[in-house]
C-alpha positions, 0 to 999 in steps of 0.5 A: 484780543483788543486792538486799536480802532481805525479812524473814521475819515471817509465821507460819502464821496470817498465811499462811493469811489472806493465802491466804484474802484472795486466794481469798475476794475479789469472785469469790464475790459474782459468779462463781456468775452466769456459772458457772450460765449455763454449766452450770445446776446442773452448776455444782456439778460444775464446782466439784468439778472446779475444787477438784480442779485447784486441789488439784493446783496447790497441792500443786505450789506448796507443794512447790516453795516448801518448796525455793525459799523466795524471792519469785517463786512459779512464776517462780522454780520454772520458772527453776530446774527447767525453764529461764529461758524457762519462768520468764519465761513464768510471770512474765509471765503472772502480772504482766500477767494479775494487774495486769488483775485488780487494775484489775478489783478496784478497779472492783468495790470502787467499784461496790459502795461507790458504786452508782449509774447510769452517770453516776456512773462517774467517781466510781466510778473516783475511789473505785477509784483512792483504794482502790488508792493506800491499799492501796499505801501500806499495803503500803509500810509493811510486810508485818505491816501487810498481814497485819493488814488482810487479817485484818480484811477476811477476817473482815468478808467471812466474816461477810457470807457467813454472814449471807447463808447464814443469811438464805437458810436462814430466809427461807422461799423456798429449795427443793431443787427448784431443784437439778434443772436442768443445761445445757451438758453436759460442755463447760458443766460444764468452762467453769463449772470454769474460771470457778470456778478463777479464784475459787480462783486466789489459793491459792498467793499466799503462795508468791510471798511465801515470802521473808517467811514464817518456817519456810517448809518447814513453814509454806507447805505447811501454809498453802496446803492449809489456806487452800484447804480452807477456801475450797473448803467456803465456796464449796460452801456459798454456791453450794448456798445460792444455788441453793436460793434462786434456782434456775439460771435466775434465778441465771444471769440475775443481775448480782449473783447473791447479791443475787438469792439473798437476794431470792428466799429472802425475805431482801431486807433483807440486800442492804446486807450483800451490798454491804458484803461485796462491797466489803470482799471486793474490797479484800481480794483487791486487797490480796493481789494488790498484795503478790503482784505486787510480790514477783514483780516484784521477783524478775524484776527481780533477774534482769533480766527486768523493769527493775532498778529494780523490785528495790529493797527499802526499807531500813526497811520491807523491802518491794519499794517500787519495784515496788509504787509502779510497780504502783499507778501502772499500775493507777490509769492502767488504772482511769481509762482502761478498764473491766476488770471483764470480764477473768476469762477473760483473767486465767484464761488467764494463771493457768492457764499459770502453774500448768501450769508450776508443775506441770511444775516440781514433776514434775521434783523428785527423791524427796528433795524430794517431798511428794506423788506425781508423778501429782498433777502430771500431773493438774494439767497436764492439768487446766490445759490442759483448762480453757484449752481451754474459755475463750471464744475472745476470752480465748484470743486475748488471752492468746496475744497477751499471751504473744507480746508478752512473749516477743518483748520478752525476745528483743529485750532478750537480742539487744540485750544480746548 
């Protein structure tokens, strides 16, 4: 199906901000707890491993996006370089896994914005749905409005994290003796890396929106690597500060690690800042997710891998309005019926498969299309497979079931068409 193309309106700064909005989301306010439970202070080594694997995946995505500057990300790259089934596998994993992540981000936003006991959950669900619909409506009005709001949300999130780090540094409770306890050995460190990779996984969001980037061959590689570098430094600074303040045991037992860290550091007055920062960061991540899933859905619908109705592009605003409207409905239903805040492992499974396919696609590119050496692609594939193996078995089982349903469904559709 031929559908109208999207308009190229995003410059390098916009692309960097969208990438940051995807990475510096609610994960930075929550991921240090489970990562520290897995590895103690070895969480910092896990952060380094996650950053290396993320760099491999980022360079692969950037190199491919420079050659294939259209919506869809690895769905398109897999189709072009490896074949239609590989592309479908990547696209299916991304759409399903990230749709679950949308519901998780919406509920996380509501839990920060409307804190309260268990009986307040329906108020939280109503606020979560309102957030989804508001952001979908803003996305509907065009990608430039998405970029403007993302700038605001990322700026507020960074201010909140700076306040947390400064509060820990000046509170008087931080001590280097808190850095001396690791646990879990190599397996624990790798599991921490897998959890932390989930927080990094938005670095290539701009690649899924490549059809809307000006001068994509120059802009996309620069934006992806710049956004990733900023996020790695930010996570390292916040992670070290949290460990210095609370120590690995206290941090591992916390449901809100950054709140626990500022209390332990003697800066408990900053807790409202953490709550506001968590709510704003969740909105930023949700906004970027809606934009990325909508563009991947558009690409899949163009090739009849999703209903072709989703390939429509709004004649005025030049956005995939059917795909984004459908996504808003699905996420709202999930928010009202399920609590998906525990889907980090499930989503990580889909994302790691997605980036393994991206690395395999980049590996096949000829010399005249290459910007980075092939060994980075091999390292990226091995890293993704290794991190998948460290995920909890429930997450692995759910991920395998997700892919089995998608691949079986595509077989049935192709058989009926034939």
